[in-house]
KETIPA-204749 format. One record per residue (C-alpha): x, y, z; residue in one letter. Coordinates in steps of 0.001 Angstrom, whole numbers. Layout:
+---------+---------+---------+--------+
|       u |       v |       w | residu |
+---------+---------+---------+--------+
|       X |       Y |       Z |      A |
...
+---------+---------+---------+--------+
This chain:
+---------+---------+---------+--------+
|       u |       v |       w | residu |
+---------+---------+---------+--------+
|  -17015 |   -5094 |  -23854 |      X |
|  -13655 |   -3735 |  -22686 |      X |
|  -14935 |   -2586 |  -19281 |      X |
|  -15340 |   -5503 |  -16878 |      X |
|  -14955 |   -5874 |  -13149 |      X |
|  -14012 |   -3108 |  -10714 |      X |
|  -12952 |     381 |  -11856 |      X |
|   -9643 |    1621 |  -10467 |      X |
|  -10088 |    5120 |   -9031 |      X |
|   -7966 |    7694 |   -7231 |      X |
|   -8652 |    8188 |   -3531 |      X |
|   -9254 |   11936 |   -4027 |      X |
|  -11865 |   11265 |   -6712 |      X |
|  -13962 |    9174 |   -4317 |      X |
|  -13190 |   11115 |   -1128 |      X |
|  -12437 |   14744 |   -2103 |      X |
|  -12996 |   15830 |    1533 |      X |
|  -11159 |   12875 |    3082 |      X |
|  -12267 |    9729 |    4900 |      X |
|  -12312 |    8479 |    8482 |      X |
|  -12359 |    4922 |    9802 |      X |
|  -14927 |    4340 |   12519 |      X |
|  -14080 |    1314 |   14635 |      X |
|  -11723 |   -1481 |   13727 |      X |
|  -11057 |   -4023 |   11017 |      X |
|  -13476 |   -6953 |   10864 |      X |
|  -13454 |  -10186 |    8859 |      X |
|  -16040 |  -10400 |    6056 |      X |
|  -18407 |  -13364 |    6191 |      X |
|  -18545 |  -15766 |    3240 |      X |
|  -22325 |  -16123 |    3027 |      X |
|  -22164 |  -19132 |     703 |      X |
|  -19801 |  -21215 |    2880 |      X |
|  -20809 |  -20031 |    6365 |      X |
|  -23579 |  -21548 |    8424 |      X |
|  -25364 |  -20185 |   11466 |      X |
|  -22990 |  -22193 |   13674 |      X |
|  -19802 |  -21908 |   11603 |      X |
|  -18365 |  -18551 |   10462 |      X |
|  -16200 |  -18816 |    7331 |      X |
|  -14249 |  -15745 |    6285 |      X |
|  -14593 |  -14585 |    2680 |      X |
|  -11647 |  -14821 |     298 |      X |
|  -10827 |  -12488 |   -2570 |      X |
|  -11945 |  -14039 |   -5867 |      X |
|   -8768 |  -12933 |   -7681 |      X |
|   -6022 |  -13426 |   -5088 |      X |
|   -7489 |  -15964 |   -2663 |      X |
|   -6499 |  -13725 |     267 |      X |
|   -8779 |  -13155 |    3262 |      X |
|  -11252 |  -10260 |    3007 |      X |
|  -11571 |   -7673 |    5771 |      X |
|  -13779 |   -4572 |    6092 |      X |
|  -13635 |   -1201 |    7811 |      X |
|  -16537 |    1144 |    8467 |      X |
|  -15858 |    4518 |    6860 |      X |
|  -17232 |    8018 |    7298 |      X |
|  -16978 |   10202 |    4190 |      X |
|  -15926 |   13722 |    5268 |      X |
|  -18155 |   15235 |    2550 |      X |
|  -20755 |   17337 |    4431 |      X |
|  -23467 |   16016 |    2076 |      X |
|  -22583 |   12354 |    2679 |      X |
|  -25168 |   10279 |    4529 |      X |
|  -24246 |    7567 |    7002 |      X |
|  -21324 |    5161 |    6868 |      X |
|  -20287 |    2399 |    4510 |      X |
|  -17750 |    -417 |    4307 |      X |
|  -14461 |    -531 |    2418 |      X |
|  -13085 |   -4029 |    1886 |      X |
|   -9388 |   -4862 |    2156 |      X |
|   -7706 |   -8133 |    1162 |      X |
|   -4656 |   -9632 |    2771 |      X |
|   -3158 |  -12744 |    4329 |      X |
|   -3478 |  -11195 |    7798 |      X |
|   -5757 |   -8599 |    9367 |      X |
|   -4781 |   -5069 |    8233 |      X |
|   -3884 |   -2586 |   10955 |      X |
|   -5659 |     770 |   10972 |      X |
|   -3522 |    3735 |   12088 |      X |
|   -4266 |    5186 |   15521 |      X |
|   -6555 |    8174 |   15854 |      X |
|   -4789 |   11483 |   16558 |      X |
|   -5109 |   12717 |   20147 |      X |
|   -8591 |   14078 |   20745 |      X |
|  -10087 |   12565 |   17564 |      X |
|  -12833 |    9905 |   17804 |      X |
|  -12142 |    8665 |   14255 |      X |
|   -9020 |    7817 |   12266 |      X |
|   -8251 |    9974 |    9187 |      X |
|   -7065 |    7601 |    6457 |      X |
|   -6338 |    7241 |    2777 |      X |
|   -6897 |    4079 |     774 |      X |
|   -4342 |    2842 |   -1749 |      X |
|   -5322 |     836 |   -4819 |      X |
|   -8966 |    1863 |   -4528 |      X |
|  -11470 |     181 |   -6863 |      X |
|  -15219 |     701 |   -7275 |      X |
|  -17661 |   -1989 |   -8354 |      X |
|  -21132 |    -721 |   -9307 |      X |
|  -24114 |   -3023 |   -8725 |      X |
|  -27887 |   -2849 |   -8448 |      X |
|  -29112 |   -3138 |   -4853 |      X |
|  -31672 |   -5962 |   -4939 |      X |
|  -33622 |   -4467 |   -2009 |      X |
|  -34065 |    -974 |   -3446 |      X |
|  -33451 |   -1486 |   -7160 |      X |
|  -31022 |    1444 |   -7048 |      X |
|  -27460 |    1667 |   -8263 |      X |
|  -24955 |    1132 |   -5435 |      X |
|  -21181 |     847 |   -5171 |      X |
|  -18817 |   -1566 |   -3472 |      X |
|  -15394 |    -186 |   -2510 |      X |
|  -12256 |   -2302 |   -2267 |      X |
|   -8730 |   -1120 |   -1458 |      X |
|   -5292 |   -2702 |   -1542 |      X |
|   -4168 |    -946 |    1658 |      X |
|   -5051 |    1695 |    4242 |      X |
|   -2622 |    4315 |    5568 |      X |
|   -2715 |    7491 |    7683 |      X |
|   -4110 |   10522 |    5860 |      X |
|   -1640 |   13113 |    4606 |      X |
|   -2866 |   16521 |    5778 |      X |
|     107 |   18554 |    4537 |      X |
|   -1798 |   20025 |    1603 |      X |
|   -5328 |   19302 |    2769 |      X |
|   -7372 |   16271 |    1847 |      X |
|   -8537 |   15060 |   -1511 |      X |
|   -8215 |   16152 |   -5087 |      X |
|   -8980 |   19838 |   -4490 |      X |
|   -6072 |   20324 |   -2095 |      X |
|   -3505 |   21081 |   -4792 |      X |
|   -5773 |   23619 |   -6490 |      X |
|   -6650 |   25329 |   -3197 |      X |
|   -3008 |   25477 |   -2102 |      X |
|   -1890 |   26899 |   -5454 |      X |
|   -4657 |   29525 |   -5361 |      X |
|   -3676 |   30602 |   -1833 |      X |
|      16 |   30776 |   -2796 |      X |
|    -809 |   32932 |   -5846 |      X |
|   -2886 |   35394 |   -3824 |      X |
+---------+---------+---------+--------+
């Protein structure tokens, strides 16, 4: 089969309304190598770099709860600062990839998100994939 591993996706396809980081960047636990007394940080299977995670709020009004996006790197990634008056940080993820899997607890299809980098969101044309269409429609009116 030609399709194996994570699917590369555009940020706007996954987050058409934008995304917000809630909290900071945390190391991901390697459950196979860690013990109760000794925390071992996970490493990316392809690159060997350390794996980090951020808790993300999807700005889609129909989205439920939060989820984690994993980032790999030799050092802890830095999340941009929240704009004045905002409790969360609007961000965009570069090099986003989705890995589908079956949740063993529920038996339902779930998705793991991994990104190459995180950067401040670009609000110039709005967020997500619809921004260009909306801007063009407003300009034409």
